[in-house]
C-alpha positions as CSV (number, residue, x, y, z in Angstrom):
1,L,17.7,-19.3,26.2
2,A,18.7,-19.2,22.5
3,Q,18.6,-23.0,22.3
4,L,15.2,-23.1,24.0
5,E,13.9,-20.6,21.6
6,R,15.1,-22.7,18.7
7,I,13.3,-25.8,20.2
8,H,10.1,-23.7,20.5
9,Q,10.4,-22.6,16.8
10,R,11.0,-26.1,15.6
11,R,7.9,-27.3,17.4
12,E,5.8,-24.4,16.0
13,A,7.1,-25.3,12.5
14,S,6.2,-28.9,13.0
15,R,2.7,-28.0,14.2
16,L,2.1,-25.8,11.1
17,M,3.3,-28.5,8.7
18,A,1.2,-31.1,10.4
19,G,-1.8,-28.9,9.7
20,G,-1.2,-28.7,6.0
21,V,1.1,-25.6,5.8
22,T,4.1,-25.6,3.5
23,L,7.2,-24.0,4.9
24,M,9.9,-23.4,2.4
25,D,12.5,-23.8,5.1
26,P,11.2,-24.8,8.6
27,A,14.3,-23.5,10.2
28,R,13.8,-20.0,8.9
29,I,10.4,-18.9,10.3
30,D,10.0,-16.9,13.5
31,I,6.7,-17.0,15.5
32,R,6.7,-14.5,18.3
33,G,3.1,-14.9,19.4
34,S,0.1,-16.9,18.3
35,L,-0.2,-18.1,14.6
36,S,-3.2,-19.9,13.3
37,A,-3.0,-20.9,9.6
38,G,-5.4,-22.8,7.4
39,R,-4.5,-25.6,5.0
40,D,-2.5,-25.1,1.8
41,C,-0.8,-21.9,3.1
42,V,2.8,-21.4,1.8
43,I,5.3,-19.4,3.8
44,D,8.6,-18.5,2.4
45,V,11.9,-18.0,4.3
46,N,12.6,-15.3,7.0
47,V,9.0,-14.4,7.7
48,V,8.3,-13.1,11.2
49,F,4.9,-13.4,12.9
50,E,4.2,-11.2,16.0
51,G,1.2,-11.0,18.3
52,D,-2.0,-12.7,17.2
53,V,-2.0,-13.6,13.5
54,T,-4.7,-15.6,11.6
55,L,-4.2,-16.9,8.1
56,G,-7.0,-18.4,6.1
57,E,-6.6,-21.2,3.6
58,G,-4.3,-20.9,0.6
59,V,-2.5,-17.8,1.9
60,R,1.0,-17.3,0.3
61,I,3.5,-15.1,2.1
62,G,6.8,-14.1,0.4
63,S,10.2,-13.9,2.0
64,G,11.2,-11.2,4.4
65,C,7.7,-10.2,5.5
66,V,6.7,-9.1,9.0
67,V,3.0,-9.8,10.0
68,R,1.7,-8.5,13.3
69,D,-1.7,-8.7,15.0
70,S,-3.5,-9.2,11.6
71,V,-6.1,-11.4,9.9
72,L,-5.5,-12.5,6.3
73,G,-8.4,-14.2,4.5
74,N,-8.4,-17.1,2.1
75,G,-6.2,-16.9,-0.9
76,V,-4.4,-13.7,0.0
77,T,-1.0,-13.3,-1.6
78,V,1.7,-11.2,0.1
79,E,4.7,-10.6,-2.0
80,P,8.2,-10.3,-0.4
81,M,9.4,-7.6,2.0
82,C,6.0,-6.4,3.2
83,S,5.1,-5.1,6.7
84,I,1.5,-5.8,7.8
85,D,0.5,-4.5,11.3
86,G,-3.0,-4.4,12.7
87,A,-4.7,-5.1,9.4
88,A,-7.8,-7.0,8.3
89,V,-7.4,-8.4,4.8
90,E,-10.2,-10.3,3.2
91,A,-10.1,-13.1,0.6
92,G,-8.2,-12.8,-2.7
93,C,-6.2,-9.6,-1.9
94,R,-2.8,-9.1,-3.3
95,I,-0.2,-7.1,-1.4
96,G,3.3,-5.9,-2.3
97,P,6.1,-6.3,-2.8
98,F,7.5,-3.6,-0.4
99,A,4.1,-2.6,0.9
100,R,3.3,-1.3,4.4
101,L,-0.1,-1.8,6.0
102,R,-0.3,0.1,9.3
103,P,-2.9,-0.3,12.1
104,G,-6.5,0.3,11.1
105,T,-6.1,-0.9,7.5
106,E,-9.1,-2.8,6.2
107,L,-9.1,-4.4,2.8
108,A,-12.2,-5.9,1.3
109,E,-12.1,-8.8,-1.2
110,S,-9.7,-8.7,-4.2
111,V,-8.0,-5.4,-3.3
112,H,-4.6,-4.8,-4.8
113,I,-2.0,-2.9,-2.7
114,G,1.2,-2.7,-4.8
115,N,4.9,-1.8,-4.4
116,F,5.8,1.1,-2.0
117,V,2.2,1.8,-1.0
118,E,1.5,2.7,2.6
119,T,-1.9,2.6,4.3
120,K,-3.0,3.8,7.8
121,K,-6.5,3.8,9.2
122,A,-7.7,3.2,5.6
123,S,-10.4,1.1,4.2
124,L,-10.5,-0.1,0.6
125,G,-13.7,-1.6,-1.0
126,A,-13.8,-4.7,-3.0
127,G,-11.7,-4.6,-6.1
128,A,-10.0,-1.3,-5.4
129,K,-6.4,-0.9,-6.5
130,A,-3.5,1.2,-5.4
131,N,-0.7,-0.4,-7.3
132,H,2.3,2.0,-7.0
133,L,3.9,4.5,-4.7
134,A,0.9,5.9,-2.8
135,Y,0.0,7.0,0.7
136,L,-3.5,6.5,2.0
137,G,-4.0,7.7,5.5
138,D,-7.2,8.3,7.4
139,A,-9.1,7.5,4.2
140,S,-11.9,5.4,2.7
141,V,-11.8,4.2,-0.9
142,G,-14.9,2.7,-2.5
143,E,-15.3,-0.4,-4.6
144,A,-13.5,-0.7,-7.9
145,S,-11.7,2.6,-7.5
146,N,-8.2,3.1,-8.9
147,I,-5.6,5.1,-7.1
148,G,-2.8,6.2,-9.4
149,A,0.9,6.1,-8.8
150,G,2.2,8.9,-6.5
151,T,-1.2,9.7,-5.0
152,V,-1.1,11.2,-1.5
153,T,-3.9,11.9,1.0
154,C,-2.7,14.9,3.0
155,N,-4.3,14.0,6.3
156,Y,-2.3,16.1,8.8
157,D,-2.5,19.9,9.0
158,G,0.2,20.1,11.8
159,V,-2.4,19.9,14.6
160,D,-5.2,17.4,13.6
161,K,-5.7,14.5,11.3
162,H,-8.5,14.7,8.7
163,R,-10.2,12.1,6.5
164,T,-10.4,11.7,2.8
165,E,-13.5,9.9,1.4
166,I,-13.3,8.4,-2.1
167,G,-16.5,6.8,-3.5
168,D,-17.0,3.8,-5.8
169,G,-15.6,3.6,-9.2
170,V,-13.3,6.6,-8.8
171,F,-10.2,7.1,-11.0
172,V,-7.5,9.1,-9.4
173,G,-4.7,10.0,-11.8
174,T,-1.0,9.8,-11.2
175,N,0.6,12.2,-8.7
176,A,-2.7,13.6,-7.4
177,T,-2.7,15.3,-4.0
178,L,-5.9,15.1,-2.0
179,V,-5.9,17.7,0.8
180,A,-8.2,16.5,3.6
181,P,-10.9,16.9,4.7
182,V,-12.1,16.2,1.2
183,V,-14.8,14.0,-0.5
184,V,-14.6,12.5,-4.0
185,E,-18.0,11.1,-5.0
186,D,-18.7,8.0,-7.0
187,E,-17.3,7.6,-10.6
188,A,-15.4,10.9,-10.4
189,Y,-12.1,11.4,-12.2
190,I,-9.1,13.2,-10.9
191,G,-6.7,14.5,-13.5
192,A,-3.0,13.5,-13.2
193,G,-1.0,16.0,-11.1
194,S,-4.0,17.7,-9.6
195,T,-4.2,19.1,-6.1
196,I,-7.7,18.6,-4.8
197,T,-8.9,20.8,-1.9
198,S,-12.7,20.7,-2.3
199,K,-15.5,18.2,-3.0
200,V,-15.6,16.5,-6.3
201,G,-19.2,15.5,-7.3
202,R,-20.4,12.3,-8.9
203,Q,-19.1,11.7,-12.4
204,E,-17.2,15.0,-12.4
205,L,-13.7,15.5,-13.8
206,A,-11.5,17.6,-11.4
207,V,-8.3,19.1,-12.8
208,G,-6.3,21.3,-10.4
209,R,-2.9,22.1,-11.9
210,S,-1.1,24.9,-13.6
211,R,-1.5,25.3,-17.4
212,Q,1.5,24.2,-19.4
213,R,3.6,26.9,-21.2
214,N,6.0,26.1,-24.0
215,I,8.7,28.8,-24.4
216,Q,10.1,28.7,-27.9
217,G,13.8,29.4,-28.5
218,W,14.6,29.0,-24.8
219,T,18.3,28.6,-24.0
220,P,19.5,27.0,-20.7
221,P,21.4,29.4,-18.4
222,A,24.7,27.5,-18.8
223,K,24.6,27.9,-22.5
224,R,23.8,31.7,-22.2
225,K,26.7,32.1,-19.9
226,R,29.1,30.3,-22.2
227,R,27.9,32.4,-25.2
228,R,28.6,35.6,-23.2
229,E,32.1,34.4,-22.3
230,E,32.8,33.6,-25.9
231,R,31.6,37.1,-27.0
232,N,33.7,38.8,-24.4
233,K,36.8,36.9,-25.5
234,G,36.2,37.9,-29.1
């Protein structure tokens, strides 16, 4: 059976290359379903395709990726070590490295999903970006919006899932927490480190965090303990 599987994989690799696809190593691709690929695609080593996968023209997929039941449009770039499952990705998007697109993800043209970003039942409008360390679940993000590093949509209350709706041109600062259900309207700004629990209106700045306090002359506990011990010895 293993030998038959290798014969099948070689035939699949030959079919792809005959159609204008570049395989960096034809012996290191695994097709476990149906793969349709346009011309000028480039597939690196150790990529696994499962279920029904469609690649447009000029798609580039880095090494170690797993793509399952998804459609990738023309010119999409997938950096190494990404997992894409049940996603629809339009032309010109850039994904990864180390990104995870879960079922229900829809990316419009030229969306950027960066390293250690996870999406689930999320739609991102054209030109939207989530470049670092974010979770977008049960969410919609409008065109040209920017999702800062560490942003989380808190979609689960322990019983039900709730949606987060982010408009066009929104800027979400680093380490923001959006507690669903919540709406952020067009061109709003979310301050870094904020916890957002209610609607943010169009072109509003929302800041939801504790005020900084600077305590002068503060001594760390370890130093205080050492000073007491030194005084007791004296």
